[in-house]
C-alpha positions as CSV (number, residue, x, y, z in Angstrom):
1,M,-69.8,-41.0,-9.1
2,T,-73.3,-39.7,-8.4
3,V,-76.3,-40.5,-10.4
4,A,-76.6,-36.9,-11.7
5,A,-72.9,-36.9,-12.7
6,S,-73.3,-40.3,-14.5
7,A,-76.4,-39.0,-16.4
8,A,-74.5,-35.8,-17.3
9,T,-71.6,-37.9,-18.6
10,R,-73.9,-40.1,-20.7
11,G,-75.6,-37.0,-22.0
12,S,-72.3,-35.5,-23.1
13,L,-71.4,-38.8,-24.8
14,W,-74.7,-38.9,-26.7
15,R,-74.3,-35.2,-27.7
16,G,-70.8,-35.9,-29.1
17,I,-72.1,-39.0,-31.0
18,N,-75.0,-36.9,-32.4
19,I,-72.8,-34.1,-33.5
20,G,-70.3,-36.5,-35.2
21,L,-73.0,-38.5,-37.0
22,C,-75.0,-35.5,-38.1
23,L,-71.8,-33.6,-39.2
24,A,-70.8,-36.6,-41.3
25,G,-74.2,-36.6,-42.9
26,V,-74.0,-32.9,-43.8
27,L,-70.5,-33.3,-45.2
28,V,-71.4,-36.4,-47.3
29,F,-74.8,-35.2,-48.7
30,G,-73.5,-31.6,-49.2
31,G,-70.4,-32.9,-50.9
32,M,-72.3,-35.3,-53.1
33,L,-74.7,-32.5,-54.2
34,L,-71.6,-30.3,-55.1
35,Y,-70.2,-33.3,-57.0
36,L,-73.4,-33.8,-58.9
37,Q,-73.5,-30.2,-59.9
38,S,-69.8,-29.6,-60.7
39,M,-68.9,-33.0,-62.2
40,P,-71.9,-34.2,-64.3
41,R,-69.7,-36.1,-66.7
42,D,-68.1,-38.1,-64.0
43,F,-71.5,-39.0,-62.5
44,E,-72.7,-39.9,-66.0
45,A,-69.8,-42.3,-66.4
46,R,-70.4,-43.9,-63.0
47,A,-74.1,-44.4,-63.8
48,Q,-73.6,-45.7,-67.3
49,T,-73.9,-49.4,-66.6
50,F,-77.1,-48.7,-64.6
51,I,-78.6,-46.7,-67.5
52,I,-77.7,-49.3,-70.1
53,D,-79.5,-52.0,-68.0
54,E,-82.6,-49.7,-67.6
55,I,-82.7,-49.1,-71.4
56,D,-82.2,-52.8,-72.1
57,A,-85.1,-53.7,-69.7
58,A,-87.3,-51.1,-71.3
59,L,-86.7,-52.3,-74.8
60,A,-86.9,-56.0,-74.0
61,P,-90.6,-56.4,-74.8
62,D,-90.4,-54.6,-78.1
63,S,-92.0,-55.7,-81.4
64,A,-88.8,-57.4,-82.5
65,M,-89.0,-59.8,-79.6
66,S,-92.7,-60.4,-80.3
67,K,-91.9,-61.3,-83.9
68,L,-89.2,-63.7,-82.7
69,A,-91.7,-65.4,-80.4
70,Q,-94.0,-65.9,-83.4
71,L,-91.3,-68.0,-85.1
72,G,-92.1,-70.8,-82.6
73,G,-95.6,-71.4,-84.1
74,G,-97.3,-71.8,-87.5
75,D,-96.5,-73.9,-90.5
76,L,-92.9,-72.8,-90.7
77,A,-92.3,-73.2,-87.0
78,L,-88.7,-73.4,-85.9
79,P,-87.5,-75.9,-83.3
80,A,-87.7,-74.7,-79.7
81,D,-83.9,-74.8,-79.3
82,R,-83.4,-72.7,-82.4
83,V,-85.9,-70.1,-81.3
84,E,-84.1,-70.0,-77.9
85,A,-80.7,-69.6,-79.6
86,L,-82.1,-66.7,-81.7
87,R,-83.5,-65.1,-78.6
88,I,-80.2,-65.3,-76.7
89,N,-78.3,-63.9,-79.7
90,L,-80.8,-61.1,-80.1
91,V,-80.7,-60.1,-76.4
92,A,-76.9,-60.0,-76.5
93,A,-76.8,-58.1,-79.7
94,R,-79.4,-55.6,-78.5
95,H,-77.5,-55.1,-75.2
96,N,-74.2,-54.5,-77.1
97,F,-75.9,-52.0,-79.4
98,I,-77.4,-50.1,-76.5
99,A,-74.1,-50.0,-74.7
100,L,-72.3,-48.6,-77.7
101,V,-75.0,-45.9,-78.3
102,V,-74.7,-44.8,-74.7
103,E,-70.9,-44.7,-74.9
104,T,-71.0,-42.5,-78.1
105,L,-73.3,-40.1,-76.2
106,C,-70.8,-39.9,-73.3
107,V,-67.4,-39.8,-75.2
108,R,-66.1,-36.4,-76.3
109,N,-62.9,-37.4,-78.0
110,C,-63.4,-37.3,-81.8
111,R,-61.1,-40.2,-82.7
112,A,-62.7,-42.4,-80.0
113,K,-66.1,-41.4,-81.4
114,E,-65.0,-42.5,-84.9
115,I,-64.0,-45.9,-83.6
116,L,-67.2,-46.3,-81.6
117,E,-69.3,-45.3,-84.7
118,A,-67.7,-48.2,-86.6
119,E,-68.3,-50.6,-83.7
120,L,-71.8,-49.4,-83.5
121,L,-72.5,-50.3,-87.2
122,K,-71.0,-53.8,-86.6
123,A,-73.2,-54.2,-83.6
124,Y,-76.2,-53.2,-85.6
125,D,-75.4,-55.8,-88.3
126,N,-75.3,-58.5,-85.6
127,I,-79.0,-58.0,-84.8
128,Q,-81.2,-60.3,-86.9
129,S,-82.0,-58.4,-90.1
130,R,-85.6,-59.5,-90.3
131,L,-86.3,-58.3,-86.7
132,K,-84.5,-54.9,-86.6
133,P,-85.9,-51.5,-87.4
134,G,-83.8,-49.0,-89.3
135,F,-80.4,-48.1,-87.9
136,E,-81.1,-44.4,-87.2
137,I,-84.6,-45.3,-85.8
138,L,-83.1,-47.8,-83.4
139,R,-80.3,-45.5,-82.5
140,G,-82.8,-42.6,-81.9
141,I,-85.0,-44.8,-79.7
142,V,-82.0,-45.7,-77.5
143,G,-80.7,-42.2,-77.4
144,A,-84.1,-40.7,-76.4
145,K,-84.5,-43.4,-73.7
146,Y,-80.9,-42.7,-72.5
147,H,-81.6,-39.0,-71.9
148,A,-85.0,-39.8,-70.2
149,V,-83.4,-42.3,-67.8
150,F,-80.4,-40.1,-67.1
151,D,-82.4,-37.0,-66.4
152,E,-84.8,-38.9,-64.1
153,L,-82.0,-40.6,-62.3
154,R,-80.1,-37.4,-61.7
155,R,-83.4,-35.7,-60.5
156,D,-84.1,-38.6,-58.1
157,I,-80.6,-38.5,-56.6
158,R,-80.7,-34.7,-56.3
159,I,-84.0,-35.0,-54.3
160,F,-82.5,-37.9,-52.2
161,L,-79.4,-35.9,-51.3
162,S,-81.2,-32.6,-50.8
163,A,-83.8,-34.1,-48.4
164,N,-81.1,-35.9,-46.4
165,L,-78.9,-32.8,-46.3
166,I,-81.8,-30.7,-44.9
167,V,-82.7,-33.3,-42.2
168,S,-79.1,-33.9,-41.2
169,G,-78.5,-30.1,-41.0
170,I,-81.5,-29.6,-38.7
171,A,-80.4,-32.6,-36.6
172,L,-76.9,-31.1,-36.4
173,I,-78.2,-27.7,-35.2
174,L,-80.4,-29.4,-32.6
175,A,-77.4,-31.5,-31.4
176,F,-75.6,-28.2,-30.6
177,V,-78.4,-26.2,-29.1
178,K,-80.5,-28.9,-27.4
179,G,-77.9,-30.7,-25.3
180,R,-80.5,-32.0,-22.9
181,A,-82.3,-33.8,-25.8
182,A,-79.1,-35.7,-26.8
183,K,-80.6,-39.1,-25.9
184,H,-83.8,-38.3,-27.8
185,L,-81.9,-37.2,-30.9
186,A,-79.6,-40.2,-31.0
187,P,-82.0,-42.7,-32.7
188,V,-82.7,-40.1,-35.4
189,S,-78.9,-39.5,-35.9
190,I,-78.4,-43.3,-36.1
191,M,-81.2,-43.8,-38.7
192,M,-79.8,-41.0,-40.9
193,T,-76.4,-42.6,-40.7
194,V,-77.7,-45.5,-42.7
195,A,-78.5,-43.1,-45.6
196,T,-75.1,-41.6,-45.2
197,L,-73.4,-45.0,-45.4
198,L,-75.5,-46.0,-48.4
199,T,-74.5,-42.8,-50.3
200,T,-70.8,-43.3,-49.4
201,Y,-70.9,-46.9,-50.4
202,W,-72.2,-46.1,-53.9
203,Y,-69.6,-43.4,-54.5
204,V,-66.7,-45.6,-53.4
205,F,-67.7,-48.9,-54.8
206,G,-70.1,-47.9,-57.6
207,Q,-72.9,-50.4,-56.7
208,N,-75.7,-50.2,-59.2
209,W,-78.2,-51.8,-56.8
210,I,-78.1,-48.6,-54.8
211,L,-79.1,-46.6,-57.8
212,T,-81.9,-49.1,-58.5
213,I,-83.2,-48.5,-55.0
214,I,-83.1,-44.7,-55.3
215,F,-84.6,-44.9,-58.9
216,S,-87.6,-46.9,-57.7
217,D,-90.8,-44.9,-57.6
218,Y,-92.1,-47.1,-54.7
219,F,-88.9,-46.4,-52.7
220,G,-89.1,-42.7,-53.5
221,W,-92.5,-42.2,-51.9
222,S,-91.7,-44.5,-49.0
223,Y,-88.4,-42.7,-48.3
224,L,-90.1,-39.3,-48.4
225,T,-92.6,-40.6,-45.9
226,F,-89.8,-41.8,-43.7
227,L,-88.1,-38.4,-43.9
228,A,-91.4,-36.7,-43.0
229,V,-91.6,-38.8,-39.9
230,I,-88.0,-37.9,-39.0
231,F,-88.7,-34.3,-39.6
232,L,-91.7,-34.5,-37.2
233,L,-89.5,-36.1,-34.5
234,L,-87.0,-33.2,-35.0
235,A,-89.8,-30.7,-34.7
236,D,-91.0,-32.4,-31.5
237,I,-87.5,-32.0,-30.0
238,A,-87.1,-28.4,-31.1
239,L,-90.6,-27.1,-30.3
240,N,-92.2,-29.6,-27.9
241,R,-89.4,-30.6,-25.6
242,A,-89.5,-34.1,-27.1
243,R,-92.7,-35.0,-25.3
244,M,-94.1,-37.1,-28.2
245,I,-90.8,-38.9,-28.7
246,S,-90.6,-39.7,-25.0
247,K,-94.0,-41.3,-25.1
248,V,-93.2,-43.3,-28.2
249,F,-89.8,-44.5,-26.9
250,N,-91.2,-45.3,-23.4
251,A,-93.9,-47.4,-25.1
252,I,-91.2,-49.2,-27.1
253,S,-89.0,-49.7,-24.0
254,N,-91.9,-51.2,-22.0
255,T,-92.7,-53.6,-24.9
256,L,-89.1,-54.7,-25.0
257,G,-88.9,-55.0,-21.2
258,S,-86.1,-52.3,-21.1
259,D,-85.5,-50.2,-18.0
260,W,-84.7,-47.1,-20.1
261,V,-86.9,-44.1,-19.3
262,W,-87.3,-41.1,-21.6
263,L,-88.3,-37.8,-20.1
264,P,-89.2,-34.6,-21.8
265,C,-86.1,-32.3,-22.0
């Protein structure tokens, strides 16, 4: 086999890989956007545990916990182990109350709502009476926080999916029309595959740590910066014959001692 034929074969292989990876990204991100729009209740149920944990963390440093901390000092100070036991009970009771409030917001069955309302009152009674605000006040606080967290989470995920869909779509188009740039496009396709796998993993296994990553403000800006760099690489392939990418990859190859050479396409 000649060198030219071998290069052509490798080019065809990379082109096929790019098309497969980019097409998978388009299908996953497009399908998830459709799912988010058409099945909001199912998404809400999947995200429920994450939302409860977010509300719990937001309400942890509230005035009730401050009052509890004050029980450890003064003339009527309680023993340290008693204060710690009260703290643990309060944390558990608060988490249970939040979980039940969230569940009442999600459930549409009337009979189930009646049962949950009764459980909610019991959960409220388990919170230390001297430390708790009024029932409707506490319920309102949890409900307002629930809607705020849910709306922000859905917005962040929609931005995450839309941005990845656009980039994957552009990469897929380039994989079809820029066959000579197959090798240059491969690293971009592989990097976008990580986001595709992350999204698929959450949908299949419901891992809340993935929602935590997407919900993070720091991650949001960092990821948008990453996508901006990817977009510039795609623009270089589409409009500049991959000249900049070739220079960057050649510099990396030289640093690593690799014999790979990247030429403008």
